[in-house]
N, CA, C and O of each residue as an XYZ file, in Angstrom:
324
protein
N       5.619     21.457     15.338
C       6.104     21.033     14.205
C       6.746     19.618     15.088
O       7.333     19.999     16.101
N       6.754     18.449     14.959
C       8.000     17.446     15.112
C       9.135     17.148     14.550
O       9.319     17.414     13.363
N      10.084     16.544     15.313
C      11.452     16.362     15.249
C      11.596     15.569     14.381
O      10.752     14.732     14.060
N      12.917     15.751     13.768
C      13.057     14.459     12.927
C      13.468     13.059     13.455
O      14.158     12.631     14.380
N      12.554     12.423     12.207
C      13.243     10.901     12.293
C      13.836     10.238     12.110
O      14.038     10.108     10.903
N      14.431      9.500     12.812
C      15.504      8.608     12.546
C      16.377      7.958     10.925
O      17.544      7.728     10.610
N      15.309      7.883     10.383
C      15.645      7.523      9.140
C      15.624      8.991      8.066
O      16.243      9.092      7.007
N      15.093      9.614      8.438
C      14.715     10.830      8.129
C      16.899     11.643      8.018
O      17.570     11.854      7.008
N      17.331     11.873      9.732
C      18.511     11.915      9.596
C      19.384     10.950      9.140
O      20.369     11.623      8.838
N      19.672      9.680      8.874
C      20.142      9.039      7.861
C      20.402      9.260      6.665
O      21.525      9.304      6.164
N      18.910      9.480      5.900
C      18.950      9.928      4.560
C      19.798     11.218      4.533
O      20.911     11.013      4.049
N      19.594     12.390      4.890
C      20.017     13.297      5.186
C      21.675     13.414      5.333
O      22.316     14.246      4.691
N      22.209     12.586      6.149
C      23.479     12.821      6.349
C      24.278     12.005      5.471
O      25.496     11.832      5.466
N      23.034     11.354      4.448
C      24.212     10.112      3.507
C      23.898     11.187      1.860
O      24.220     10.729      0.764
N      23.485     12.079      1.955
C      22.619     13.156      1.052
C      22.191     12.365     -0.314
O      22.552     12.552     -1.476
N      21.288     11.413      0.253
C      20.099     11.226     -0.595
C      18.611     11.497     -0.870
O      17.893     11.853      0.065
N      18.086     11.336     -2.183
C      16.952     11.900     -2.178
C      16.077     10.905     -1.532
O      16.759      9.994     -1.064
N      14.585     10.722     -1.302
C      14.111      9.929     -0.826
C      14.051      8.665     -1.738
O      14.161      7.565     -1.197
N      13.826      8.781     -3.559
C      13.824      8.306     -3.943
C      14.743      7.095     -3.602
O      14.411      5.914     -3.500
N      16.012      7.674     -3.444
C      17.480      6.815     -3.220
C      17.633      6.142     -2.451
O      18.392      5.175     -2.379
N      16.615      6.739     -1.443
C      17.172      6.341     -0.007
C      16.485      5.268     -0.026
O      16.898      4.290      0.598
N      15.574      5.229     -0.573
C      14.509      3.589     -0.333
C      15.177      2.637     -1.264
O      15.413      1.561     -0.713
N      15.555      2.707     -2.518
C      16.357      2.448     -3.248
C      17.762      1.689     -2.329
O      17.976      0.477     -2.354
N      18.447      2.498     -1.706
C      19.086      2.103     -0.952
C      18.409      0.871      0.050
O      19.236     -0.007      0.296
N      17.352      0.699      0.535
C      17.384      0.181      1.997
C      16.147     -0.930      1.326
O      15.271     -1.503      1.973
N      16.381     -1.007     -0.062
C      15.305     -2.160     -0.774
C      13.790     -1.859     -0.443
O      13.096     -2.840     -0.710
N      13.040     -0.744      0.082
C      12.218     -0.416     -0.109
C      11.339     -0.025     -0.726
O      11.750      0.162     -1.871
N      10.037      0.289     -0.614
C       8.966      1.498     -1.705
C       9.146      2.418     -0.447
O       9.282      2.416      0.776
N       9.031      3.431     -1.890
C       8.717      5.136     -0.953
C       7.490      4.763      0.501
O       7.460      4.946      1.718
N       6.581      4.132     -0.603
C       5.358      4.271      0.602
C       5.614      3.386      2.126
O       4.974      3.664      3.140
N       6.516      2.442      2.079
C       7.123      1.798      3.401
C       8.363      2.885      4.014
O       8.811      2.751      5.153
N       8.744      3.771      3.239
C       9.220      4.928      4.271
C       8.204      5.907      4.729
O       8.377      6.501      5.794
N       7.147      6.114      3.990
C       6.241      7.066      4.297
C       5.220      6.558      5.683
O       4.870      7.214      6.664
N       4.912      5.076      5.288
C       4.440      4.319      6.684
C       4.983      4.501      7.672
O       4.396      5.092      8.578
N       6.321      4.037      7.828
C       7.300      3.800      8.779
C       7.322      5.368      9.790
O       7.359      5.232     11.013
N       7.293      7.035      9.087
C       7.181      8.210      9.148
C       5.805      8.268      9.803
O       5.765      8.896     10.861
N       4.502      7.643      9.296
C       3.505      8.147      9.691
C       3.086      7.108     11.717
O       2.266      7.421     12.580
N       4.008      6.046     11.686
C       4.174      5.447     12.858
C       3.699      4.125     12.783
O       3.628      3.531     13.859
N       3.278      3.387     11.535
C       2.909      2.056     11.360
C       4.135      1.328     11.420
O       5.261      1.707     11.098
N       3.562     -0.349     12.119
C       4.412     -1.383     12.663
C       5.034     -1.553     11.260
O       4.448     -1.309     10.206
N       6.257     -1.990     11.384
C       7.649     -2.183     10.754
C       7.841     -3.463     10.452
O       8.634     -3.805     11.329
N       7.657     -4.314      9.848
C       7.753     -5.668      9.216
C       9.377     -6.004     10.203
O      10.213     -5.139     10.463
N       9.475     -7.827     10.694
C      10.952     -7.446     10.855
C      11.227     -7.989      9.794
O      12.423     -8.223      9.971
N      10.899     -8.497      8.454
C      11.869     -8.543      7.140
C      12.301     -7.226      6.759
O      13.330     -7.035      6.110
N      11.398     -6.156      7.221
C      11.339     -5.029      6.568
C      12.744     -4.374      7.875
O      13.732     -3.839      7.373
N      12.700     -4.445      8.805
C      13.406     -4.250      9.723
C      15.208     -4.622      9.528
O      16.240     -3.980      9.726
N      14.864     -6.093      9.008
C      16.459     -5.889      8.616
C      17.150     -5.774      7.219
O      18.330     -5.829      6.874
N      15.913     -5.583      6.506
C      16.698     -5.096      5.299
C      17.580     -3.218      5.953
O      18.713     -2.759      5.813
N      16.031     -2.570      6.784
C      16.939     -1.501      6.696
C      18.143     -1.295      7.742
O      18.807     -0.293      7.475
N      18.506     -1.891      8.683
C      19.207     -2.236      9.825
C      20.526     -2.731      8.412
O      21.473     -1.984      8.167
N      20.383     -3.608      7.917
C      21.519     -4.148      7.346
C      21.919     -3.241      6.543
O      23.142     -3.133      6.458
N      21.033     -2.268      5.669
C      21.404     -1.513      4.305
C      22.866     -0.022      4.968
O      23.862      0.595      4.593
N      21.852     -0.223      6.232
C      22.079      1.372      7.373
C      23.846      0.986      7.858
O      24.739      1.795      8.107
N      23.908     -0.610      7.867
C      25.245     -1.015      8.994
C      24.970     -0.527     10.440
O      25.924     -0.090     11.084
N      23.719     -0.570     11.003
C      23.366     -0.452     12.375
C      23.690     -2.034     12.804
O      23.155     -3.072     12.415
N      24.906     -1.787     13.873
C      25.608     -2.933     14.993
C      24.680     -3.815     15.107
O      23.595     -3.249     14.972
N      24.499     -5.495     15.381
C      23.890     -6.187     16.131
C      23.544     -5.920     16.825
O      22.328     -5.941     17.015
N      24.617     -5.384     17.866
C      24.018     -5.080     19.443
C      23.151     -4.087     19.224
O      22.281     -4.083     20.095
N      23.003     -3.121     18.312
C      22.176     -1.908     18.422
C      20.883     -1.572     17.905
O      20.110     -0.618     18.003
N      20.926     -3.245     17.023
C      19.924     -3.039     16.032
C      18.337     -3.118     17.232
O      17.276     -3.274     16.628
N      18.271     -3.044     18.344
C      17.032     -3.844     19.521
C      16.435     -2.110     20.327
O      15.506     -1.782     21.065
N      17.552     -1.417     19.675
C      17.638     -0.016     20.566
C      17.133      1.017     19.351
O      16.341      1.923     19.611
N      17.624      0.820     18.085
C      17.706      1.210     16.736
C      16.006      1.184     16.148
O      15.423      2.159     15.675
N      15.600      0.210     16.273
C      13.314     -0.086     16.519
C      13.176      0.134     17.408
O      12.055     -0.369     17.491
N      13.373      0.571     18.478
C      12.541      0.584     19.950
C      12.826      2.280     19.890
O      12.161      2.842     20.759
N      13.459      3.002     19.265
C      13.372      4.330     19.059
C      12.990      4.821     18.059
O      12.436      5.914     18.175
N      13.121      4.245     16.731
C      12.465      4.486     15.899
C      10.763      4.423     16.300
O       9.963      5.321     16.035
N      10.460      3.215     16.958
C       8.879      2.738     17.121
C       8.503      3.941     18.226
O       7.484      4.598     18.014
N       9.588      4.323     19.788
C       9.325      5.859     20.207
C       8.847      6.954     19.762
O       7.798      7.436     20.188
N       9.653      7.543     18.735
C       9.524      8.813     18.023
C       8.411      8.862     17.080
O       7.791      9.925     17.063
N       8.048      7.982     16.331
C       6.636      7.277     15.540
C       5.718      7.544     16.092
O       4.944      8.354     15.581
N       5.393      6.880     17.553
C       4.680      6.922     18.288
C       4.195      8.432     18.961
O       3.091      8.926     19.191
N       5.321      8.802     19.113
C       5.370     10.524     19.535
C       4.577     11.726     18.990
O       3.918     12.651     19.463
N       4.956     11.274     17.751
C       4.307     11.808     16.415
C       2.888     11.237     16.240
O       2.116     12.192     16.322
N       2.270     10.194     16.053
C       1.026     10.125     16.471
C       0.537     10.815     17.473
O       0.030     11.913     17.245
N       0.589     10.363     18.608
C       0.185     11.241     19.701
C       0.079     12.947     19.484
O      -0.704     13.588     20.186
N       0.699     13.437     18.734
C       0.945     15.053     18.541
C      -0.114     15.810     17.553
O      -0.647     16.920     17.553
N      -0.154     14.642     16.702
C      -1.258     14.571     15.460
C      -2.481     14.184     16.101
O      -3.417     14.976     15.986
N      -2.682     13.041     16.807
C      -4.168     12.879     16.971
C      -4.074     11.352     16.724
O      -5.084     10.648     16.753
N      -3.253     11.025     16.563
C      -2.883      9.567     15.624
C      -3.509      9.376     14.350
O      -4.087      8.344     14.010
N      -3.346     10.607     13.529
C      -3.314     10.353     12.025
C      -2.229     10.110     11.598
O      -2.073      9.887     10.397
């Protein structure tokens, strides 16, 4: 079983459902699932997410890299599915 994803951690800490979290981030639920599957995150989408979560500008690169690393590990664990 894979560890929690950063976005799932944020969602749980905010006590939001997936629907509520997607609305807060101004993205679709499908986009959230694509990110969890390890798909690339477009820059405008990453900007929306980091702004909605209040990620400080100096930490955006690290946040994005962590999201990518965790999702890449998830892909490797599932054979790229």
